DODOGU-34126 format. One record per residue (C-alpha): x, y, z. Coordinates in steps of 0.05 Angstrom, whole numbers, plus 5000, padded with zeros to 4 digits. Example, Ala and Ser with C-alpha at 12.3 -4.5 7.8 and 13.67 -1.06 7.14 Angstrom:
% DODOGU-34126
u: 5246, v: 4910, w: 5156
u: 5273, v: 4979, w: 5143
This chain:
% DODOGU-34126
u: 5219, v: 5250, w: 4603
u: 5190, v: 5184, w: 4610
u: 5153, v: 5156, w: 4547
u: 5088, v: 5145, w: 4548
u: 5066, v: 5071, w: 4570
u: 5019, v: 5030, w: 4527
u: 4959, v: 5021, w: 4572
u: 4894, v: 5021, w: 4544
u: 4842, v: 5070, w: 4582
u: 4805, v: 5004, w: 4601
u: 4865, v: 4982, w: 4636
u: 4880, v: 5046, w: 4669
u: 4815, v: 5051, w: 4697
u: 4825, v: 4975, w: 4725
u: 4889, v: 5002, w: 4752
u: 4863, v: 5065, w: 4781
u: 4805, v: 5027, w: 4819
u: 4849, v: 4976, w: 4847
u: 4899, v: 5032, w: 4872
u: 4835, v: 5067, w: 4901
u: 4810, v: 5006, w: 4933
u: 4875, v: 4993, w: 4966
u: 4879, v: 5060, w: 4990
u: 4816, v: 5059, w: 5027
u: 4832, v: 4989, w: 5055
u: 4898, v: 5020, w: 5081
u: 4864, v: 5082, w: 5109
u: 4817, v: 5038, w: 5145
u: 4872, v: 5000, w: 5174
u: 4910, v: 5063, w: 5200
u: 4844, v: 5086, w: 5231
u: 4824, v: 5019, w: 5266
u: 4845, v: 5013, w: 5334
u: 4909, v: 4974, w: 5356
u: 4871, v: 4915, w: 5360
u: 4817, v: 4887, w: 5413
u: 4859, v: 4850, w: 5470
u: 4815, v: 4801, w: 5502
u: 4811, v: 4813, w: 5572
u: 4821, v: 4762, w: 5625
u: 4807, v: 4777, w: 5694
u: 4853, v: 4717, w: 5712
u: 4910, v: 4754, w: 5680
u: 4966, v: 4787, w: 5723
u: 4980, v: 4864, w: 5724
u: 5045, v: 4853, w: 5694
u: 5023, v: 4801, w: 5643
u: 4974, v: 4855, w: 5620
u: 5024, v: 4910, w: 5614
u: 5069, v: 4861, w: 5573
u: 5014, v: 4841, w: 5525
u: 4995, v: 4912, w: 5514
u: 5069, v: 4933, w: 5503
u: 5077, v: 4876, w: 5450
u: 5011, v: 4891, w: 5420
u: 5034, v: 4970, w: 5414
u: 5103, v: 4948, w: 5384
u: 5064, v: 4901, w: 5329
u: 5013, v: 4953, w: 5317
u: 5067, v: 5012, w: 5309
u: 5098, v: 4963, w: 5254
u: 5035, v: 4952, w: 5214
u: 5022, v: 5030, w: 5215
u: 5093, v: 5039, w: 5193
u: 5084, v: 4989, w: 5132
u: 5018, v: 5014, w: 5118
u: 5041, v: 5088, w: 5116
u: 5092, v: 5072, w: 5069
u: 5041, v: 5035, w: 5028
u: 5000, v: 5094, w: 5026
u: 5049, v: 5142, w: 5005
u: 5074, v: 5085, w: 4946
u: 4993, v: 5090, w: 4927
u: 4985, v: 5161, w: 4923
u: 5052, v: 5168, w: 4882
u: 5020, v: 5117, w: 4834
u: 4956, v: 5160, w: 4834
u: 4992, v: 5228, w: 4816
u: 5032, v: 5196, w: 4765
u: 4965, v: 5170, w: 4730
u: 4940, v: 5246, w: 4738
u: 5011, v: 5267, w: 4706
u: 5000, v: 5214, w: 4649
u: 5068, v: 5183, w: 4674
u: 5039, v: 5121, w: 4705
u: 5065, v: 5052, w: 4681
u: 5132, v: 5075, w: 4657
u: 5193, v: 5051, w: 4692
u: 5227, v: 5103, w: 4744
u: 5293, v: 5066, w: 4727
u: 5292, v: 5058, w: 4655
u: 5232, v: 5093, w: 4629
u: 5205, v: 5033, w: 4591
u: 5136, v: 5012, w: 4595
u: 5116, v: 4967, w: 4660
u: 5078, v: 4904, w: 4631
u: 5007, v: 4910, w: 4649
u: 5006, v: 4836, w: 4682
u: 5063, v: 4867, w: 4732
u: 5017, v: 4935, w: 4747
u: 4955, v: 4885, w: 4750
u: 4994, v: 4850, w: 4809
u: 5028, v: 4911, w: 4844
u: 4990, v: 4974, w: 4820
u: 5038, v: 5017, w: 4858
u: 5105, v: 4982, w: 4821
u: 5153, v: 5039, w: 4801
u: 5188, v: 4989, w: 4750
u: 5183, v: 4924, w: 4719
u: 5198, v: 4860, w: 4756
u: 5264, v: 4849, w: 4715
u: 5291, v: 4912, w: 4729
């Protein structure tokens, strides 16, 4: 079992808020439409189809990245609930607060 990280209650609450705020942002991105393509009546049908295909591909890539980030955030929140948040999954050592403040879903220290 990983040892208990040395985060204060205030630090944990700050990090929980950051995770929840980021989770809300990710969910907004995932719910939003693929984007509002500007409609140009002068565009040919082929150009319009190509533009939509490109936008669809880009939106799919964004959705994949955001889904992966959402999974990391949910994992970090679950670790908070379990009391194992802030411990490296690799070594069990405490992850420095500065690292968690920068990347609240970090699984290990920056030097690991």
